[in-house]
Backbone bond lengths (Angstrom), bond angles and torsions (degrees), N, CA, C in turn:
res aa  C-N    CA-C-N  psi(-1)  N-CA   C-N-CA  omega(-1)  CA-C   N-CA-C  phi
1 M - - - 1.437 - - 1.537 110.49 -
2 R 1.325 116.65 -38.70 1.448 120.23 -178.10 1.537 111.56 -65.90
3 K 1.332 115.56 -41.86 1.468 119.84 179.40 1.520 110.65 -66.06
4 R 1.302 116.45 -38.16 1.461 120.81 179.74 1.523 111.14 -64.24
5 S 1.330 117.33 -43.98 1.458 119.85 179.20 1.521 111.40 -67.20
6 F 1.333 117.71 -33.35 1.464 120.64 176.98 1.519 110.38 -65.43
7 V 1.316 117.50 -43.75 1.467 121.41 179.62 1.518 110.03 -65.14
8 L 1.329 117.56 -42.42 1.460 120.50 178.52 1.527 111.71 -63.49
9 M 1.322 116.88 -42.14 1.455 121.21 177.74 1.533 110.63 -63.99
10 F 1.312 117.77 -38.79 1.462 122.63 178.32 1.524 111.22 -63.83
11 I 1.321 116.70 -45.69 1.474 120.92 -179.99 1.538 110.51 -65.82
12 C 1.320 117.15 -41.23 1.472 120.63 179.16 1.534 110.85 -64.01
13 S 1.316 117.25 -41.38 1.465 119.57 179.57 1.534 110.98 -67.92
14 F 1.320 117.61 -36.24 1.459 121.65 176.19 1.520 110.78 -62.67
15 V 1.322 117.38 -46.35 1.478 121.09 -179.89 1.529 109.64 -66.31
16 L 1.318 117.43 -40.19 1.470 121.13 179.73 1.539 111.22 -63.66
17 M 1.331 116.95 -43.59 1.478 119.69 177.87 1.520 111.08 -62.75
18 F 1.310 116.89 -42.37 1.466 120.46 -179.01 1.530 110.70 -65.36
19 L 1.323 116.53 -45.84 1.461 119.43 -177.43 1.520 112.07 -68.03
20 C 1.331 117.30 -37.41 1.476 118.99 177.53 1.514 110.95 -63.45
21 G 1.320 117.66 -40.09 1.462 120.02 178.04 1.501 111.86 -63.72
22 V 1.309 116.90 -42.43 1.464 119.77 -178.46 1.536 110.25 -70.55
23 I 1.313 118.15 -42.25 1.460 120.64 -178.80 1.528 111.47 -65.85
24 L 1.311 116.38 -44.98 1.478 118.13 179.06 1.514 112.08 -69.24
25 A 1.306 118.23 -28.51 1.456 120.65 179.99 1.514 111.34 -75.04
26 E 1.326 117.96 -28.65 1.468 119.36 -178.51 1.502 113.40 -62.53
27 D 1.328 117.82 -36.79 1.465 119.37 178.90 1.525 111.27 -63.22
28 K 1.300 117.47 -43.07 1.457 121.17 179.44 1.528 111.06 -67.72
29 V 1.326 116.27 -38.74 1.450 119.78 179.99 1.527 110.41 -68.91
30 A 1.324 117.52 -38.86 1.463 120.05 178.82 1.530 110.78 -64.71
31 A 1.331 116.93 -38.27 1.457 119.90 177.53 1.525 110.74 -68.57
32 A 1.330 116.56 -38.37 1.461 119.51 178.84 1.519 111.39 -72.30
33 A 1.318 118.24 -27.79 1.456 121.11 -178.61 1.531 111.45 -68.97
34 A 1.331 118.10 -24.87 1.461 120.31 178.91 1.528 110.53 -67.68
35 V 1.337 117.02 -31.32 1.454 121.53 -179.24 1.521 111.36 -84.55
36 V 1.297 116.41 -27.49 1.459 121.93 -173.93 1.527 110.87 -76.73
37 L 1.300 116.18 138.55 1.462 120.71 179.68 1.522 112.46 -89.58
38 N 1.315 116.98 -29.67 1.456 121.65 -177.38 1.539 109.03 -81.98
39 P 1.314 119.92 126.91 1.472 121.27 -176.86 1.529 114.28 -69.06
40 G 1.323 118.70 -22.25 1.460 120.12 179.79 1.504 113.83 -83.88
41 A 1.323 118.25 -2.33 1.462 121.42 -175.70 1.531 112.43 -68.59
42 A 1.336 116.89 -40.55 1.459 119.70 -178.99 1.530 110.43 -62.34
43 E 1.318 115.61 -40.78 1.477 119.21 178.01 1.518 110.88 -66.30
44 F 1.332 117.55 -38.19 1.445 122.21 177.81 1.515 111.73 -61.62
45 F 1.341 116.07 -47.18 1.461 119.79 -179.19 1.522 111.30 -66.53
46 T 1.309 117.87 -38.14 1.460 121.48 177.64 1.524 109.88 -63.24
47 K 1.307 117.21 -44.97 1.460 120.22 179.54 1.523 111.31 -65.67
48 S 1.334 117.72 -36.30 1.456 120.68 177.55 1.524 111.85 -61.89
49 V 1.329 115.82 -43.27 1.471 120.48 177.93 1.511 111.13 -64.39
50 M 1.331 116.43 -42.26 1.462 119.49 -178.64 1.529 111.15 -67.02
51 V 1.327 117.64 -40.12 1.457 120.52 178.27 1.520 111.19 -65.04
52 A 1.331 116.48 -42.85 1.470 120.36 178.77 1.524 111.09 -62.23
53 A 1.347 116.59 -44.93 1.459 119.96 179.90 1.520 112.55 -65.14
54 L 1.329 116.01 -44.33 1.473 118.78 179.44 1.528 111.33 -65.92
55 G 1.321 116.78 -38.08 1.467 119.51 178.32 1.524 111.34 -63.19
56 L 1.313 116.87 -44.01 1.464 119.89 179.27 1.536 111.80 -64.60
57 V 1.308 116.84 -45.81 1.457 119.97 179.90 1.523 112.02 -63.46
58 A 1.310 115.03 -46.43 1.477 118.98 -177.77 1.519 111.56 -65.18
59 M 1.322 117.66 -45.65 1.465 119.41 -179.39 1.527 111.42 -70.65
60 G 1.317 118.54 -31.49 1.459 119.49 175.25 1.526 111.24 -64.06
61 I 1.312 116.25 -42.13 1.466 120.14 178.76 1.523 110.78 -68.61
62 V 1.334 116.55 -47.83 1.470 120.19 -179.10 1.523 110.90 -62.71
63 G 1.341 117.13 -42.40 1.461 120.15 178.86 1.528 112.44 -62.00
64 A 1.320 115.97 -42.65 1.476 118.78 179.07 1.512 112.25 -65.31
65 V 1.307 117.44 -41.03 1.470 121.07 179.71 1.520 110.28 -66.29
66 M 1.311 117.81 -42.68 1.468 120.34 179.99 1.514 111.62 -67.37
67 Q 1.329 117.20 -36.30 1.465 118.53 175.85 1.519 110.37 -66.61
68 M 1.327 117.38 -37.29 1.453 119.80 177.54 1.531 110.96 -62.27
69 F 1.349 117.28 -43.96 1.457 120.44 178.65 1.544 111.17 -64.32
70 A 1.321 117.11 -41.02 1.458 120.15 -179.51 1.522 111.70 -63.34
71 I 1.316 116.39 -44.68 1.467 120.58 179.83 1.530 110.11 -65.88
72 R 1.329 116.31 -42.07 1.452 119.15 -179.05 1.526 111.75 -62.32
73 K 1.350 117.04 -44.20 1.456 119.32 -179.09 1.534 111.12 -69.01
74 A 1.323 117.50 -35.53 1.457 120.10 178.07 1.519 110.42 -65.97
75 L 1.305 117.54 -41.31 1.473 120.29 178.23 1.523 111.74 -67.56
76 E 1.339 117.15 -35.62 1.464 119.00 175.33 1.526 110.60 -65.10
77 G 1.327 116.93 -40.91 1.469 120.28 177.37 1.518 112.00 -64.02
78 M 1.320 117.62 -39.84 1.477 120.85 177.70 1.504 111.99 -67.29
79 A 1.345 116.79 -33.18 1.470 119.51 178.28 1.530 110.77 -70.97
80 R 1.328 117.39 -33.14 1.459 120.43 179.65 1.509 112.97 -78.42
81 Q 1.340 116.34 -39.21 1.462 120.67 -179.91 1.553 108.95 -132.29
82 P 1.316 116.50 88.49 1.483 119.24 -177.29 1.529 112.41 -63.13
83 E 1.312 118.53 -26.77 1.470 120.32 -179.01 1.521 111.86 -70.05
84 A 1.327 118.55 -21.81 1.468 122.08 179.16 1.537 111.40 -95.69
85 G 1.329 116.59 13.80 1.465 120.76 -175.79 1.519 113.66 -61.49
86 G 1.334 117.76 -38.89 1.464 120.82 -179.12 1.520 112.50 -64.90
87 Q 1.324 115.61 -44.59 1.473 118.98 179.27 1.520 111.76 -67.89
88 L 1.335 117.08 -38.80 1.442 120.18 177.90 1.512 112.05 -65.79
89 Q 1.338 116.00 -38.60 1.448 119.91 179.18 1.533 111.16 -65.33
90 L 1.306 116.38 -43.05 1.469 120.00 178.48 1.537 110.68 -63.14
91 S 1.311 116.65 -45.34 1.468 119.71 179.03 1.513 111.46 -64.12
92 M 1.341 116.63 -37.79 1.448 120.22 178.94 1.525 111.52 -64.77
93 I 1.325 117.57 -43.28 1.451 121.01 -179.58 1.530 111.66 -65.60
94 I 1.316 117.27 -38.46 1.472 120.45 177.21 1.538 109.81 -66.73
95 G 1.319 117.47 -42.21 1.474 121.47 177.45 1.521 111.30 -62.86
96 L 1.341 117.57 -41.81 1.471 120.20 177.90 1.507 111.58 -63.93
97 A 1.319 117.44 -35.92 1.460 120.73 177.75 1.531 110.67 -64.94
98 F 1.340 117.36 -40.22 1.461 120.48 177.63 1.525 111.68 -66.36
99 I 1.315 117.06 -41.14 1.452 120.66 178.64 1.536 110.02 -63.58
100 E 1.319 116.53 -44.11 1.462 120.14 179.15 1.527 112.16 -65.72
101 S 1.342 116.58 -33.15 1.465 118.40 178.50 1.515 111.34 -66.31
102 L 1.334 118.74 -33.85 1.465 119.95 175.95 1.525 111.36 -63.61
103 V 1.313 116.68 -40.22 1.468 120.37 178.03 1.525 109.52 -65.53
104 L 1.304 118.17 -39.73 1.459 121.15 178.73 1.519 112.39 -67.06
105 Y 1.337 118.03 -34.58 1.446 120.28 175.61 1.519 110.72 -62.42
106 V 1.322 117.85 -42.39 1.454 120.69 178.31 1.546 109.37 -65.24
107 L 1.326 117.60 -37.80 1.466 120.75 177.17 1.527 110.06 -60.98
108 F 1.307 118.05 -45.61 1.477 120.95 -178.67 1.523 110.63 -66.21
109 I 1.309 118.12 -40.35 1.469 120.64 178.30 1.519 110.59 -65.46
110 S 1.331 117.04 -39.22 1.456 120.45 178.14 1.524 111.39 -66.22
111 I 1.307 117.49 -39.12 1.477 120.49 177.63 1.522 109.37 -64.97
112 I 1.325 117.75 -40.01 1.463 120.47 177.84 1.523 109.89 -63.85
113 L 1.347 117.70 -42.50 1.466 120.18 179.13 1.527 111.80 -64.23
114 L 1.321 117.32 -33.92 1.453 119.05 -176.84 1.538 112.79 -81.56
115 F 1.314 118.24 -40.24 1.459 120.43 -170.41 1.517 115.43 -109.35
116 A 1.308 118.99 -29.13 1.463 121.37 -177.61 1.512 109.06 -135.44
117 N 1.306 115.78 56.36 1.458 120.92 -174.33 1.525 110.28 -65.53
118 P 1.329 118.87 119.48 1.462 120.65 -178.43 1.528 114.18 -70.77
119 F 1.331 117.56 -14.95 1.458 120.79 -178.69 1.519 112.30 -93.20
120 T 1.315 117.94 1.82 1.469 120.95 -177.69 1.525 111.65 -63.42
121 K 1.310 117.71 -33.50 1.472 119.52 -176.92 1.511 112.50 -61.89
122 Y 1.316 118.96 -20.95 1.455 121.94 178.71 1.522 112.74 -81.79
123 F 1.353 116.78 -17.30 1.448 120.63 -175.28 1.523 113.92 -112.95
124 V 1.310 118.40 -28.36 1.447 122.13 179.85 1.529 109.00 -101.71
125 Q 1.304 116.48 130.57 1.454 119.77 -179.35 1.514 111.21 -109.33
């Protein structure tokens, strides 16, 4: 029962984060659409916001799960061979840094899509 409620709470929070991003973005897109001459621009900006939000949420979840697996396996290895604990800890920390860097790359790309979108020149005249 406890695992089921955790999964349900996780799915509800994911849906809530996605819907809040889309709802709050629509007001800004509608205001920007009044200035825009190209009719496809509002749809482009809406899709950009949705892609950025989905990318951040997905990579945040995937990054957290992969870090959990890495830490769990490193701790299992340290429990089996305590003399190799130092090497396992160093490898684990380097692996966690690589996993976190992937999440940060998605964050930077999402920020670029939201604030300095390079494709805007094709839609805004």
